[in-house]
MITOR-685381 format. One record per atom (N, C-alpha, C): residue number from 0; atom name; x, y, z. Coordinates in pm, whole numbers, plus 50000, padded with zeros to 5 digits. Layout:
# residues N
<atom><pos>NUM</pos><site>CA</site><x>X</x><y>Y</y><z>Z</z></atom>
...
This chain:
# residues 65
<atom><pos>0</pos><site>N</site><x>19603</x><y>08893</y><z>54096</z></atom>
<atom><pos>0</pos><site>CA</site><x>19688</x><y>08778</y><z>54113</z></atom>
<atom><pos>0</pos><site>C</site><x>19830</x><y>08827</y><z>54141</z></atom>
<atom><pos>1</pos><site>N</site><x>19892</x><y>08765</y><z>54240</z></atom>
<atom><pos>1</pos><site>CA</site><x>20026</x><y>08808</y><z>54281</z></atom>
<atom><pos>1</pos><site>C</site><x>20135</x><y>08755</y><z>54190</z></atom>
<atom><pos>2</pos><site>N</site><x>20116</x><y>08634</y><z>54133</z></atom>
<atom><pos>2</pos><site>CA</site><x>20224</x><y>08571</y><z>54058</z></atom>
<atom><pos>2</pos><site>C</site><x>20167</x><y>08495</y><z>53938</z></atom>
<atom><pos>3</pos><site>N</site><x>20163</x><y>08561</y><z>53823</z></atom>
<atom><pos>3</pos><site>CA</site><x>20109</x><y>08499</y><z>53702</z></atom>
<atom><pos>3</pos><site>C</site><x>20187</x><y>08375</y><z>53661</z></atom>
<atom><pos>4</pos><site>N</site><x>20321</x><y>08381</y><z>53671</z></atom>
<atom><pos>4</pos><site>CA</site><x>20402</x><y>08267</y><z>53630</z></atom>
<atom><pos>4</pos><site>C</site><x>20370</x><y>08144</y><z>53714</z></atom>
<atom><pos>5</pos><site>N</site><x>20352</x><y>08163</y><z>53843</z></atom>
<atom><pos>5</pos><site>CA</site><x>20319</x><y>08052</y><z>53931</z></atom>
<atom><pos>5</pos><site>C</site><x>20180</x><y>07997</y><z>53897</z></atom>
<atom><pos>6</pos><site>N</site><x>20088</x><y>08085</y><z>53864</z></atom>
<atom><pos>6</pos><site>CA</site><x>19954</x><y>08041</y><z>53823</z></atom>
<atom><pos>6</pos><site>C</site><x>19964</x><y>07948</y><z>53703</z></atom>
<atom><pos>7</pos><site>N</site><x>20033</x><y>07992</y><z>53599</z></atom>
<atom><pos>7</pos><site>CA</site><x>20039</x><y>07912</y><z>53476</z></atom>
<atom><pos>7</pos><site>C</site><x>20117</x><y>07782</y><z>53497</z></atom>
<atom><pos>8</pos><site>N</site><x>20220</x><y>07784</y><z>53579</z></atom>
<atom><pos>8</pos><site>CA</site><x>20296</x><y>07662</y><z>53607</z></atom>
<atom><pos>8</pos><site>C</site><x>20209</x><y>07562</y><z>53684</z></atom>
<atom><pos>9</pos><site>N</site><x>20140</x><y>07609</y><z>53786</z></atom>
<atom><pos>9</pos><site>CA</site><x>20054</x><y>07520</y><z>53866</z></atom>
<atom><pos>9</pos><site>C</site><x>19938</x><y>07468</y><z>53782</z></atom>
<atom><pos>10</pos><site>N</site><x>19875</x><y>07556</y><z>53706</z></atom>
<atom><pos>10</pos><site>CA</site><x>19762</x><y>07515</y><z>53623</z></atom>
<atom><pos>10</pos><site>C</site><x>19806</x><y>07409</y><z>53523</z></atom>
<atom><pos>11</pos><site>N</site><x>19917</x><y>07434</y><z>53454</z></atom>
<atom><pos>11</pos><site>CA</site><x>19965</x><y>07340</y><z>53354</z></atom>
<atom><pos>11</pos><site>C</site><x>19998</x><y>07204</y><z>53414</z></atom>
<atom><pos>12</pos><site>N</site><x>20063</x><y>07204</y><z>53529</z></atom>
<atom><pos>12</pos><site>CA</site><x>20100</x><y>07077</y><z>53594</z></atom>
<atom><pos>12</pos><site>C</site><x>19975</x><y>07001</y><z>53637</z></atom>
<atom><pos>13</pos><site>N</site><x>19878</x><y>07070</y><z>53694</z></atom>
<atom><pos>13</pos><site>CA</site><x>19755</x><y>07003</y><z>53735</z></atom>
<atom><pos>13</pos><site>C</site><x>19681</x><y>06945</y><z>53615</z></atom>
<atom><pos>14</pos><site>N</site><x>19671</x><y>07019</y><z>53507</z></atom>
<atom><pos>14</pos><site>CA</site><x>19605</x><y>06969</y><z>53386</z></atom>
<atom><pos>14</pos><site>C</site><x>19678</x><y>06846</y><z>53332</z></atom>
<atom><pos>15</pos><site>N</site><x>19810</x><y>06852</y><z>53326</z></atom>
<atom><pos>15</pos><site>CA</site><x>19889</x><y>06739</y><z>53277</z></atom>
<atom><pos>15</pos><site>C</site><x>19867</x><y>06614</y><z>53361</z></atom>
<atom><pos>16</pos><site>N</site><x>19833</x><y>06633</y><z>53486</z></atom>
<atom><pos>16</pos><site>CA</site><x>19815</x><y>06519</y><z>53576</z></atom>
<atom><pos>16</pos><site>C</site><x>19669</x><y>06476</y><z>53587</z></atom>
<atom><pos>17</pos><site>N</site><x>19584</x><y>06531</y><z>53499</z></atom>
<atom><pos>17</pos><site>CA</site><x>19446</x><y>06485</y><z>53491</z></atom>
<atom><pos>17</pos><site>C</site><x>19346</x><y>06559</y><z>53577</z></atom>
<atom><pos>18</pos><site>N</site><x>19385</x><y>06668</y><z>53638</z></atom>
<atom><pos>18</pos><site>CA</site><x>19293</x><y>06746</y><z>53720</z></atom>
<atom><pos>18</pos><site>C</site><x>19192</x><y>06817</y><z>53630</z></atom>
<atom><pos>19</pos><site>N</site><x>19064</x><y>06817</y><z>53668</z></atom>
<atom><pos>19</pos><site>CA</site><x>18965</x><y>06891</y><z>53590</z></atom>
<atom><pos>19</pos><site>C</site><x>19002</x><y>07040</y><z>53581</z></atom>
<atom><pos>20</pos><site>N</site><x>18976</x><y>07100</y><z>53467</z></atom>
<atom><pos>20</pos><site>CA</site><x>19019</x><y>07238</y><z>53441</z></atom>
<atom><pos>20</pos><site>C</site><x>18967</x><y>07337</y><z>53545</z></atom>
<atom><pos>21</pos><site>N</site><x>18843</x><y>07322</y><z>53586</z></atom>
<atom><pos>21</pos><site>CA</site><x>18786</x><y>07417</y><z>53683</z></atom>
<atom><pos>21</pos><site>C</site><x>18861</x><y>07410</y><z>53817</z></atom>
<atom><pos>22</pos><site>N</site><x>18884</x><y>07289</y><z>53865</z></atom>
<atom><pos>22</pos><site>CA</site><x>18957</x><y>07272</y><z>53990</z></atom>
<atom><pos>22</pos><site>C</site><x>19102</x><y>07318</y><z>53975</z></atom>
<atom><pos>23</pos><site>N</site><x>19164</x><y>07288</y><z>53862</z></atom>
<atom><pos>23</pos><site>CA</site><x>19302</x><y>07331</y><z>53837</z></atom>
<atom><pos>23</pos><site>C</site><x>19312</x><y>07483</y><z>53840</z></atom>
<atom><pos>24</pos><site>N</site><x>19216</x><y>07550</y><z>53780</z></atom>
<atom><pos>24</pos><site>CA</site><x>19216</x><y>07696</y><z>53779</z></atom>
<atom><pos>24</pos><site>C</site><x>19199</x><y>07754</y><z>53918</z></atom>
<atom><pos>25</pos><site>N</site><x>19109</x><y>07694</y><z>53996</z></atom>
<atom><pos>25</pos><site>CA</site><x>19088</x><y>07742</y><z>54133</z></atom>
<atom><pos>25</pos><site>C</site><x>19214</x><y>07722</y><z>54217</z></atom>
<atom><pos>26</pos><site>N</site><x>19273</x><y>07603</y><z>54208</z></atom>
<atom><pos>26</pos><site>CA</site><x>19392</x><y>07573</y><z>54287</z></atom>
<atom><pos>26</pos><site>C</site><x>19510</x><y>07661</y><z>54245</z></atom>
<atom><pos>27</pos><site>N</site><x>19526</x><y>07679</y><z>54116</z></atom>
<atom><pos>27</pos><site>CA</site><x>19636</x><y>07763</y><z>54066</z></atom>
<atom><pos>27</pos><site>C</site><x>19618</x><y>07908</y><z>54112</z></atom>
<atom><pos>28</pos><site>N</site><x>19496</x><y>07954</y><z>54117</z></atom>
<atom><pos>28</pos><site>CA</site><x>19469</x><y>08090</y><z>54165</z></atom>
<atom><pos>28</pos><site>C</site><x>19507</x><y>08103</y><z>54312</z></atom>
<atom><pos>29</pos><site>N</site><x>19473</x><y>08003</y><z>54392</z></atom>
<atom><pos>29</pos><site>CA</site><x>19509</x><y>08005</y><z>54534</z></atom>
<atom><pos>29</pos><site>C</site><x>19660</x><y>08013</y><z>54548</z></atom>
<atom><pos>30</pos><site>N</site><x>19732</x><y>07924</y><z>54479</z></atom>
<atom><pos>30</pos><site>CA</site><x>19878</x><y>07919</y><z>54490</z></atom>
<atom><pos>30</pos><site>C</site><x>19940</x><y>08050</y><z>54442</z></atom>
<atom><pos>31</pos><site>N</site><x>19888</x><y>08105</y><z>54335</z></atom>
<atom><pos>31</pos><site>CA</site><x>19944</x><y>08228</y><z>54279</z></atom>
<atom><pos>31</pos><site>C</site><x>19922</x><y>08349</y><z>54370</z></atom>
<atom><pos>32</pos><site>N</site><x>19827</x><y>08337</y><z>54462</z></atom>
<atom><pos>32</pos><site>CA</site><x>19799</x><y>08447</y><z>54554</z></atom>
<atom><pos>32</pos><site>C</site><x>19855</x><y>08424</y><z>54694</z></atom>
<atom><pos>33</pos><site>N</site><x>19930</x><y>08316</y><z>54713</z></atom>
<atom><pos>33</pos><site>CA</site><x>19990</x><y>08290</y><z>54844</z></atom>
<atom><pos>33</pos><site>C</site><x>20076</x><y>08407</y><z>54888</z></atom>
<atom><pos>34</pos><site>N</site><x>20069</x><y>08436</y><z>55017</z></atom>
<atom><pos>34</pos><site>CA</site><x>20151</x><y>08543</y><z>55076</z></atom>
<atom><pos>34</pos><site>C</site><x>20233</x><y>08482</y><z>55189</z></atom>
<atom><pos>35</pos><site>N</site><x>20362</x><y>08459</y><z>55167</z></atom>
<atom><pos>35</pos><site>CA</site><x>20444</x><y>08393</y><z>55268</z></atom>
<atom><pos>35</pos><site>C</site><x>20459</x><y>08471</y><z>55398</z></atom>
<atom><pos>36</pos><site>N</site><x>20417</x><y>08595</y><z>55400</z></atom>
<atom><pos>36</pos><site>CA</site><x>20427</x><y>08675</y><z>55522</z></atom>
<atom><pos>36</pos><site>C</site><x>20307</x><y>08654</y><z>55614</z></atom>
<atom><pos>37</pos><site>N</site><x>20205</x><y>08583</y><z>55567</z></atom>
<atom><pos>37</pos><site>CA</site><x>20083</x><y>08562</y><z>55645</z></atom>
<atom><pos>37</pos><site>C</site><x>20072</x><y>08418</y><z>55695</z></atom>
<atom><pos>38</pos><site>N</site><x>20003</x><y>08398</y><z>55806</z></atom>
<atom><pos>38</pos><site>CA</site><x>19977</x><y>08260</y><z>55851</z></atom>
<atom><pos>38</pos><site>C</site><x>19899</x><y>08184</y><z>55744</z></atom>
<atom><pos>39</pos><site>N</site><x>19932</x><y>08057</y><z>55728</z></atom>
<atom><pos>39</pos><site>CA</site><x>19867</x><y>07972</y><z>55628</z></atom>
<atom><pos>39</pos><site>C</site><x>19875</x><y>08031</y><z>55488</z></atom>
<atom><pos>40</pos><site>N</site><x>19978</x><y>08111</y><z>55465</z></atom>
<atom><pos>40</pos><site>CA</site><x>20001</x><y>08176</y><z>55335</z></atom>
<atom><pos>40</pos><site>C</site><x>19887</x><y>08268</y><z>55295</z></atom>
<atom><pos>41</pos><site>N</site><x>19805</x><y>08306</y><z>55393</z></atom>
<atom><pos>41</pos><site>CA</site><x>19691</x><y>08393</y><z>55367</z></atom>
<atom><pos>41</pos><site>C</site><x>19571</x><y>08320</y><z>55309</z></atom>
<atom><pos>42</pos><site>N</site><x>19574</x><y>08187</y><z>55313</z></atom>
<atom><pos>42</pos><site>CA</site><x>19466</x><y>08108</y><z>55256</z></atom>
<atom><pos>42</pos><site>C</site><x>19346</x><y>08103</y><z>55350</z></atom>
<atom><pos>43</pos><site>N</site><x>19229</x><y>08116</y><z>55292</z></atom>
<atom><pos>43</pos><site>CA</site><x>19104</x><y>08101</y><z>55367</z></atom>
<atom><pos>43</pos><site>C</site><x>19074</x><y>07952</y><z>55381</z></atom>
<atom><pos>44</pos><site>N</site><x>18979</x><y>07917</y><z>55468</z></atom>
<atom><pos>44</pos><site>CA</site><x>18938</x><y>07776</y><z>55475</z></atom>
<atom><pos>44</pos><site>C</site><x>18891</x><y>07722</y><z>55339</z></atom>
<atom><pos>45</pos><site>N</site><x>18824</x><y>07806</y><z>55261</z></atom>
<atom><pos>45</pos><site>CA</site><x>18780</x><y>07763</y><z>55128</z></atom>
<atom><pos>45</pos><site>C</site><x>18901</x><y>07738</y><z>55037</z></atom>
<atom><pos>46</pos><site>N</site><x>19000</x><y>07827</y><z>55043</z></atom>
<atom><pos>46</pos><site>CA</site><x>19124</x><y>07808</y><z>54966</z></atom>
<atom><pos>46</pos><site>C</site><x>19190</x><y>07676</y><z>55003</z></atom>
<atom><pos>47</pos><site>N</site><x>19197</x><y>07649</y><z>55133</z></atom>
<atom><pos>47</pos><site>CA</site><x>19260</x><y>07526</y><z>55180</z></atom>
<atom><pos>47</pos><site>C</site><x>19184</x><y>07403</y><z>55132</z></atom>
<atom><pos>48</pos><site>N</site><x>19053</x><y>07412</y><z>55125</z></atom>
<atom><pos>48</pos><site>CA</site><x>18972</x><y>07302</y><z>55074</z></atom>
<atom><pos>48</pos><site>C</site><x>19002</x><y>07276</y><z>54927</z></atom>
<atom><pos>49</pos><site>N</site><x>19015</x><y>07381</y><z>54849</z></atom>
<atom><pos>49</pos><site>CA</site><x>19047</x><y>07367</y><z>54707</z></atom>
<atom><pos>49</pos><site>C</site><x>19181</x><y>07297</y><z>54690</z></atom>
<atom><pos>50</pos><site>N</site><x>19279</x><y>07337</y><z>54768</z></atom>
<atom><pos>50</pos><site>CA</site><x>19412</x><y>07276</y><z>54760</z></atom>
<atom><pos>50</pos><site>C</site><x>19405</x><y>07129</y><z>54799</z></atom>
<atom><pos>51</pos><site>N</site><x>19329</x><y>07097</y><z>54902</z></atom>
<atom><pos>51</pos><site>CA</site><x>19315</x><y>06957</y><z>54944</z></atom>
<atom><pos>51</pos><site>C</site><x>19251</x><y>06872</y><z>54834</z></atom>
<atom><pos>52</pos><site>N</site><x>19160</x><y>06930</y><z>54757</z></atom>
<atom><pos>52</pos><site>CA</site><x>19097</x><y>06857</y><z>54648</z></atom>
<atom><pos>52</pos><site>C</site><x>19194</x><y>06836</y><z>54532</z></atom>
<atom><pos>53</pos><site>N</site><x>19283</x><y>06932</y><z>54510</z></atom>
<atom><pos>53</pos><site>CA</site><x>19377</x><y>06924</y><z>54397</z></atom>
<atom><pos>53</pos><site>C</site><x>19502</x><y>06844</y><z>54430</z></atom>
<atom><pos>54</pos><site>N</site><x>19536</x><y>06836</y><z>54557</z></atom>
<atom><pos>54</pos><site>CA</site><x>19661</x><y>06772</y><z>54599</z></atom>
<atom><pos>54</pos><site>C</site><x>19678</x><y>06629</y><z>54549</z></atom>
<atom><pos>55</pos><site>N</site><x>19577</x><y>06546</y><z>54551</z></atom>
<atom><pos>55</pos><site>CA</site><x>19597</x><y>06408</y><z>54502</z></atom>
<atom><pos>55</pos><site>C</site><x>19647</x><y>06402</y><z>54357</z></atom>
<atom><pos>56</pos><site>N</site><x>19610</x><y>06498</y><z>54275</z></atom>
<atom><pos>56</pos><site>CA</site><x>19658</x><y>06499</y><z>54136</z></atom>
<atom><pos>56</pos><site>C</site><x>19809</x><y>06524</y><z>54131</z></atom>
<atom><pos>57</pos><site>N</site><x>19859</x><y>06603</y><z>54223</z></atom>
<atom><pos>57</pos><site>CA</site><x>20002</x><y>06632</y><z>54226</z></atom>
<atom><pos>57</pos><site>C</site><x>20081</x><y>06519</y><z>54292</z></atom>
<atom><pos>58</pos><site>N</site><x>20017</x><y>06444</y><z>54376</z></atom>
<atom><pos>58</pos><site>CA</site><x>20086</x><y>06335</y><z>54446</z></atom>
<atom><pos>58</pos><site>C</site><x>20091</x><y>06207</y><z>54363</z></atom>
<atom><pos>59</pos><site>N</site><x>20005</x><y>06196</y><z>54264</z></atom>
<atom><pos>59</pos><site>CA</site><x>20004</x><y>06079</y><z>54179</z></atom>
<atom><pos>59</pos><site>C</site><x>20107</x><y>06091</y><z>54067</z></atom>
<atom><pos>60</pos><site>N</site><x>20119</x><y>05985</y><z>53991</z></atom>
<atom><pos>60</pos><site>CA</site><x>20212</x><y>05987</y><z>53878</z></atom>
<atom><pos>60</pos><site>C</site><x>20151</x><y>06066</y><z>53764</z></atom>
<atom><pos>61</pos><site>N</site><x>20237</x><y>06119</y><z>53679</z></atom>
<atom><pos>61</pos><site>CA</site><x>20189</x><y>06192</y><z>53562</z></atom>
<atom><pos>61</pos><site>C</site><x>20118</x><y>06100</y><z>53466</z></atom>
<atom><pos>62</pos><site>N</site><x>20018</x><y>06153</y><z>53397</z></atom>
<atom><pos>62</pos><site>CA</site><x>19952</x><y>06078</y><z>53291</z></atom>
<atom><pos>62</pos><site>C</site><x>20047</x><y>06067</y><z>53175</z></atom>
<atom><pos>63</pos><site>N</site><x>20050</x><y>05955</y><z>53106</z></atom>
<atom><pos>63</pos><site>CA</site><x>20137</x><y>05944</y><z>52988</z></atom>
<atom><pos>63</pos><site>C</site><x>20094</x><y>06042</y><z>52880</z></atom>
<atom><pos>64</pos><site>N</site><x>20192</x><y>06097</y><z>52809</z></atom>
<atom><pos>64</pos><site>CA</site><x>20159</x><y>06194</y><z>52702</z></atom>
<atom><pos>64</pos><site>C</site><x>20170</x><y>06132</y><z>52567</z></atom>
């Protein structure tokens, strides 16, 4: 993993917004491994699919705590 801090921040935010833990972990791993020097941040089509599945959780409002 390229960026542990980014992984934990993304994972925590997705969980707080109601994303299932397995999907949150997959999406956080993708984000933590992004490489800004590569096209599409180095994401594979499978990585992009995971992000598309997780994105609605980030676009919605936070769940009340």
